Backbone as numpy.savetxt, mean C-alpha at the origin, in Angstrom:
# Nx Ny Nz CAx CAy CAz Cx Cy Cz
16.09 2.35 -11.64 15.08 2.93 -10.17 17.00 3.53 -9.58
15.33 4.82 -8.90 16.26 5.37 -7.89 15.74 4.79 -6.23
16.56 4.32 -5.24 16.39 3.44 -4.34 16.68 5.24 -3.62
15.41 4.90 -2.49 15.63 6.31 -1.60 15.74 4.94 0.65
16.46 4.62 0.58 16.30 3.59 1.41 17.46 4.60 2.99
16.00 4.18 4.04 16.20 4.90 5.70 15.75 3.47 6.54
16.36 4.01 7.61 15.66 2.97 8.95 15.62 3.52 10.45
14.91 3.59 10.59 14.07 3.82 11.73 14.19 2.46 12.99
15.35 2.81 14.00 15.76 2.03 15.11 16.20 0.95 14.41
17.45 1.12 12.80 18.49 0.35 12.55 19.20 1.19 12.00
20.03 0.27 12.16 21.50 1.73 10.68 21.45 0.56 9.89
21.16 1.41 8.49 21.15 0.73 6.75 22.34 -0.44 6.94
23.21 -1.42 7.38 24.48 -1.45 6.98 24.01 -2.11 5.16
25.30 -1.96 4.45 26.10 -2.25 3.60 25.09 -3.67 3.53
25.30 -4.94 4.00 24.73 -5.66 3.47 23.21 -5.59 3.01
22.23 -4.76 4.39 20.98 -4.44 4.35 20.67 -3.80 3.17
21.61 -2.73 2.75 21.53 -1.55 1.64 21.72 -2.52 0.26
22.70 -3.86 0.36 22.54 -4.69 -0.74 21.41 -5.81 -1.38
21.35 -6.17 -0.13 19.98 -7.24 0.22 18.88 -6.40 -0.69
18.70 -5.27 -0.57 17.12 -4.73 -0.44 17.49 -4.18 -2.15
18.50 -3.52 -2.60 19.02 -3.37 -4.51 19.22 -4.81 -5.14
18.89 -5.45 -4.70 19.10 -6.65 -5.68 18.09 -7.33 -5.58
17.25 -7.66 -4.01 16.01 -8.28 -4.26 14.76 -7.42 -5.20
14.83 -5.72 -4.67 14.09 -5.12 -5.47 14.31 -4.25 -6.90
15.70 -4.74 -6.89 16.88 -4.29 -8.20 15.99 -5.86 -9.60
15.41 -6.85 -9.00 14.63 -7.40 -9.86 13.34 -7.02 -11.14
12.58 -5.84 -9.70 12.14 -4.94 -10.40 11.87 -4.20 -11.30
13.13 -4.36 -12.03 14.11 -3.32 -12.77 13.48 -3.79 -13.77
12.94 -5.08 -14.50 12.59 -4.84 -15.49 11.32 -4.56 -16.06
10.14 -4.06 -14.58 9.19 -3.54 -15.29 9.49 -2.12 -15.32
9.82 -1.40 -14.73 10.44 0.00 -14.26 11.51 1.06 -15.08
11.16 2.28 -15.46 11.85 2.48 -16.48 13.17 3.49 -14.99
14.44 4.05 -16.12 14.81 4.46 -14.69 14.78 4.99 -13.49
14.24 6.11 -13.62 14.10 7.53 -13.18 12.39 7.56 -12.19
12.41 5.86 -11.98 11.19 5.49 -11.01 11.71 5.85 -9.97
10.97 6.00 -8.97 11.64 6.35 -7.10 11.37 4.84 -6.47
12.03 4.22 -5.66 11.93 3.59 -5.15 11.66 3.88 -3.53
10.68 3.71 -2.72 11.22 4.62 -1.28 11.16 3.57 -0.14
12.96 2.81 0.93 12.52 2.05 1.13 12.82 2.45 2.80
12.14 1.87 3.47 11.84 2.56 5.23 11.99 1.15 5.58
12.93 0.63 6.38 13.32 -0.17 7.23 13.19 -0.07 8.91
13.08 -0.95 9.94 12.39 -0.45 11.22 12.58 -1.57 11.76
12.62 -1.34 13.00 12.51 -1.87 14.47 12.15 -2.18 15.18
11.22 -2.79 15.88 10.42 -3.14 16.99 10.32 -3.96 18.20
10.97 -3.99 19.01 10.82 -5.20 19.80 11.46 -6.39 19.05
10.91 -7.11 19.10 11.39 -8.28 17.59 10.81 -8.05 16.48
10.10 -7.65 16.01 9.52 -7.20 14.88 10.42 -6.65 13.50
10.70 -7.19 12.58 11.31 -6.11 11.63 10.62 -5.90 10.35
10.31 -5.14 10.45 9.71 -4.46 8.96 10.26 -3.33 7.81
9.21 -4.09 6.42 10.01 -2.98 5.52 9.41 -2.36 4.78
8.78 -1.29 4.67 7.90 -0.63 3.91 8.30 -0.16 2.42
7.73 -0.66 1.24 8.14 0.02 0.00 7.64 0.39 -1.06
7.46 1.72 -1.27 6.38 2.64 -2.02 6.91 3.31 -3.31
6.19 2.84 -4.56 6.05 3.07 -5.54 6.06 4.20 -6.22
5.73 5.11 -5.47 4.72 6.54 -6.37 4.57 6.46 -8.19
3.31 6.35 -8.70 3.85 6.42 -9.53 2.60 7.59 -10.29
1.97 8.02 -11.95 1.39 8.57 -12.02 -0.30 8.74 -11.48
-0.37 9.51 -10.38 -1.99 9.41 -9.62 -2.01 7.36 -9.22
-1.62 7.03 -8.82 -1.81 5.09 -8.14 -0.07 5.69 -6.88
-0.31 4.86 -5.90 1.02 4.56 -4.88 0.69 2.52 -4.90
2.03 2.44 -5.87 2.10 1.01 -5.38 3.14 0.59 -3.84
2.37 -0.19 -3.08 2.67 0.05 -2.00 2.92 -1.31 -0.61
3.90 -1.73 -0.15 3.58 -3.66 0.37 4.74 -3.10 1.51
3.66 -3.56 3.07 4.79 -3.14 4.59 4.56 -4.84 4.64
5.63 -5.36 5.05 5.85 -6.98 5.51 6.75 -6.80 6.69
6.36 -8.13 7.86 7.11 -7.77 9.11 7.45 -9.26 9.03
8.03 -9.70 10.12 9.11 -11.15 10.54 9.78 -10.32 11.62
10.51 -11.71 12.15 11.47 -11.92 12.44 13.06 -11.58 12.07
13.02 -11.09 11.02 14.55 -11.60 10.28 14.42 -10.46 8.97
15.02 -8.89 8.99 14.74 -8.40 8.28 15.01 -9.03 6.53
16.29 -9.96 6.54 16.61 -10.00 4.69 15.23 -11.12 4.61
13.75 -11.59 5.52 12.99 -12.35 5.10 12.31 -11.24 4.72
11.97 -10.43 5.26 10.41 -9.60 5.34 11.36 -8.87 3.71
12.07 -8.56 3.64 12.76 -7.69 2.24 11.97 -8.93 1.27
13.03 -10.27 1.60 12.06 -11.52 0.22 10.46 -11.50 0.10
9.73 -11.12 1.41 8.78 -11.28 1.39 7.59 -9.36 0.97
7.99 -8.54 0.76 7.88 -7.27 -0.09 7.85 -7.19 -1.34
9.63 -7.90 -2.05 9.45 -8.39 -3.67 8.30 -8.88 -3.66
7.88 -10.04 -3.35 6.77 -10.70 -3.91 5.22 -10.11 -3.48
5.19 -9.48 -2.74 3.77 -8.36 -2.58 3.89 -7.56 -3.96
5.21 -6.62 -3.89 5.00 -5.87 -4.80 5.15 -6.72 -6.30
5.41 -7.32 -6.69 5.48 -8.13 -7.71 3.84 -8.58 -8.33
2.92 -9.21 -7.35 1.90 -9.32 -8.00 1.31 -8.20 -7.87
1.36 -6.94 -6.78 0.74 -5.65 -7.60 0.94 -4.98 -8.14
2.20 -5.61 -8.97 2.38 -4.77 -10.12 1.08 -5.70 -11.50
1.34 -7.46 -10.86 0.62 -7.65 -12.20 -0.92 -7.65 -12.12
-1.21 -6.90 -11.18 -2.95 -6.83 -10.97 -3.12 -5.53 -11.35
-2.03 -4.43 -11.46 -1.91 -2.76 -12.02 -1.67 -3.01 -13.55
-0.68 -3.91 -13.78 -0.84 -4.43 -15.25 -1.66 -4.35 -15.86
-2.70 -5.13 -15.60 -4.18 -5.82 -16.03 -4.89 -4.52 -16.01
-4.80 -3.41 -14.81 -5.98 -2.50 -14.98 -5.56 -1.14 -15.56
-4.10 -1.40 -16.40 -3.86 -0.17 -16.87 -4.30 -0.95 -18.66
-4.18 -2.20 -19.14 -4.57 -2.73 -19.86 -5.78 -2.37 -20.15
-6.60 -2.94 -19.11 -8.43 -3.06 -18.81 -8.78 -1.56 -19.36
-8.32 0.00 -18.51 -8.77 0.68 -19.02 -7.95 2.17 -19.72
-7.53 1.01 -20.64 -5.94 2.01 -21.31 -5.33 3.43 -21.32
-4.89 2.87 -19.82 -4.21 4.52 -19.21 -3.21 4.68 -19.21
-2.33 5.63 -19.13 -0.97 5.05 -19.51 -0.02 4.67 -18.25
1.02 4.58 -19.26 2.03 3.27 -17.85 3.78 4.28 -18.59
3.44 5.27 -17.67 4.62 5.91 -18.17 5.66 5.62 -17.30
6.27 4.78 -15.79 7.14 4.31 -15.54 6.95 3.04 -15.71
6.50 2.83 -16.54 7.00 1.38 -16.76 7.26 0.81 -18.19
8.06 -0.01 -18.81 8.70 -0.18 -19.26 7.98 -0.70 -20.48
8.38 -0.77 -22.08 7.27 -0.76 -22.62 6.91 -2.48 -22.68
8.01 -3.08 -22.91 8.13 -4.48 -23.04 6.92 -5.37 -21.45
7.20 -4.60 -20.40 6.45 -5.74 -18.98 4.76 -5.26 -19.74
4.05 -3.85 -20.30 3.18 -3.50 -20.78 2.39 -4.35 -22.49
3.66 -5.04 -23.39 2.81 -5.76 -24.12 3.21 -7.29 -23.99
4.08 -7.29 -23.47 3.91 -8.69 -23.11 2.57 -9.56 -22.89
2.43 -10.86 -22.62 0.91 -10.97 -22.45 0.58 -11.35 -20.99
-0.37 -10.67 -20.94 -0.25 -11.16 -18.98 -1.30 -12.15 -18.62
-0.49 -13.01 -17.61 -1.06 -13.63 -17.03 -2.62 -13.25 -16.46
-2.81 -14.35 -16.17 -4.39 -14.04 -15.73 -4.35 -14.22 -14.47
-4.79 -12.81 -13.31 -4.82 -12.31 -12.04 -6.33 -12.68 -11.52
-6.04 -13.06 -10.60 -6.91 -13.34 -9.14 -8.20 -12.01 -9.86
-9.19 -12.26 -10.21 -10.48 -11.07 -10.53 -11.31 -10.49 -9.03
-11.12 -9.75 -8.73 -11.57 -8.69 -8.18 -13.43 -8.66 -8.23
-13.64 -9.21 -7.36 -15.43 -9.93 -7.40 -16.27 -8.91 -5.88
-17.23 -8.58 -6.22 -17.85 -7.83 -4.98 -18.89 -9.03 -4.48
-19.09 -9.53 -3.71 -19.66 -10.60 -3.33 -20.50 -10.21 -2.09
-20.67 -9.01 -2.10 -22.11 -8.20 -1.12 -21.68 -6.59 -1.66
-23.17 -6.65 -0.74 -23.59 -5.16 -0.64 -24.21 -5.08 0.04
-24.07 -3.25 0.50 -24.68 -3.21 1.86 -25.77 -1.81 1.25
-26.80 -1.30 1.85 -27.37 0.23 1.82 -27.80 -0.25 3.18
-27.32 1.55 3.53 -27.92 1.83 5.24 -27.82 3.45 5.04
-28.67 4.07 6.04 -29.22 5.49 6.45 -27.73 5.67 6.72
-26.47 7.15 6.20 -26.10 7.41 6.77 -26.22 8.93 7.88
-26.05 8.44 9.02 -27.02 9.89 10.43 -25.31 10.47 10.10
-26.13 12.13 10.40 -24.77 13.12 10.82 -24.43 12.16 12.57
-22.94 12.41 12.56 -22.06 12.00 13.38 -21.19 12.40 12.97
-20.41 12.82 15.23 -19.35 13.18 15.61 -18.57 11.88 15.21
-16.94 12.23 14.71 -15.78 11.45 14.34 -15.86 10.26 15.66
-15.74 10.83 16.84 -15.41 9.99 18.05 -16.35 8.82 17.99
-17.96 9.41 18.28 -18.84 8.38 17.67 -19.23 7.77 16.80
-18.16 7.93 16.06 -18.38 6.89 14.96 -17.46 5.71 15.32
-16.24 6.53 15.44 -15.05 5.32 16.02 -16.21 4.35 17.42
-16.85 5.15 18.20 -17.45 4.09 19.51 -18.45 3.09 18.40
-19.18 3.77 17.18 -20.26 2.62 16.98 -19.43 1.34 15.61
-18.17 2.03 15.37 -17.34 0.96 14.64 -17.44 0.03 15.76
-16.92 0.32 16.80 -15.53 -1.31 17.68 -17.56 -1.87 18.39
-18.68 -0.52 18.20 -20.14 -1.78 18.47 -20.24 -2.92 17.40
-19.99 -2.40 16.56 -20.27 -3.08 15.41 -19.02 -4.58 14.77
-17.96 -3.88 15.31 -17.08 -5.13 15.30 -15.93 -4.92 14.19
-15.97 -3.90 13.60 -15.53 -3.50 12.49 -14.01 -2.43 12.65
-13.15 -3.24 10.84 -12.17 -1.94 11.72 -12.28 -0.80 10.87
-13.63 -0.18 9.83 -13.85 1.12 9.09 -15.43 1.10 9.85
-15.40 2.28 9.53 -17.22 3.37 9.43 -17.36 4.10 8.53
-18.07 4.11 7.52 -18.34 5.91 6.71 -19.43 6.11 7.60
-19.31 7.09 7.43 -20.46 8.38 8.49 -20.37 9.79 8.02
-21.70 10.51 8.56 -21.42 11.56 7.95 -21.30 12.47 8.73
-20.25 12.98 8.32 -19.47 14.16 9.63 -20.65 15.02 10.18
-20.77 14.97 11.15 -21.45 16.27 11.86 -21.09 18.58 12.00
-19.44 17.82 11.65 -19.32 19.44 11.81 -18.93 19.68 10.12
-18.49 18.88 8.84 -18.53 19.54 8.07 -19.46 18.80 6.89
-20.05 18.45 7.18 -20.99 17.65 6.34 -21.31 16.91 5.20
-19.98 16.29 5.45 -18.89 15.71 4.46 -19.42 14.22 4.99
-19.42 13.12 3.57 -18.96 11.33 4.32 -17.40 11.26 4.10
-17.43 10.67 5.75 -15.88 10.30 5.32 -15.83 8.95 6.49
-15.18 8.51 6.76 -14.65 7.02 7.00 -13.39 6.85 8.71
-13.69 6.51 9.48 -12.67 6.24 10.76 -11.98 5.33 10.50
-11.57 4.58 10.31 -10.89 3.54 10.26 -10.10 2.55 11.97
-9.63 1.51 12.30 -8.75 1.27 13.57 -7.36 1.33 12.92
-6.42 1.92 13.68 -4.62 1.74 13.35 -4.42 0.74 13.57
-3.07 0.02 13.47 -2.27 -0.71 14.00 -1.68 -0.11 15.43
-2.19 -0.73 16.72 -1.69 0.46 18.08 -3.03 0.28 18.76
-4.08 0.23 18.26 -4.71 0.72 18.60 -5.85 2.33 18.50
-5.40 2.61 17.69 -5.23 4.27 17.32 -6.34 4.32 16.52
-7.01 5.78 15.99 -8.03 5.30 15.18 -7.15 6.54 13.61
-7.97 5.98 12.28 -7.44 7.26 11.61 -9.22 8.08 11.50
-8.89 9.48 10.52 -9.88 9.79 9.72 -9.72 9.90 8.56
-10.63 9.51 7.71 -10.53 9.52 6.29 -11.50 11.19 5.62
-11.10 11.89 5.02 -11.80 13.27 4.82 -11.78 13.40 3.36
-12.23 13.51 2.67 -12.38 14.42 1.10 -12.23 15.70 1.01
-11.02 15.86 -0.12 -10.77 17.63 0.07 -11.18 17.65 -0.81
-11.06 19.72 -0.25 -12.36 20.65 -0.52 -12.10 20.73 -2.26
């Protein structure tokens, strides 16, 4: 595994670098040696945040964890990544997808039962053309964290969503 460790508003000390490589190094049993692991640590007031991104063919394994201690955040992020890997492994097995970044032993080992993904509710609604700003207002009125709409400018289905810090995001399909 190839680690890329960086920091925002924090100096990545040798002890932090060692803690990350030791803790996330446990993931070595899942990945091949050339798999990139991108780690970004940041500090905002009392929040110690770590973001880990593992790009895979066609997918991304990602986790972001926040606590008041960076070492606790590192422990938390490793647990979440492992849980995601177990689910992703099941998906690979179920769909017979290529697992080029994974070790053969990991894919061949009997998988543990995972939390089954179940859709428990389905909704149907008319999608009315509107501008992204109007969609944000509608989302706020409904009290949701995202809103699906037909963009009046592009005539395509888009999604607006709430971001941390009170800002909004827009998801558009690629042309």
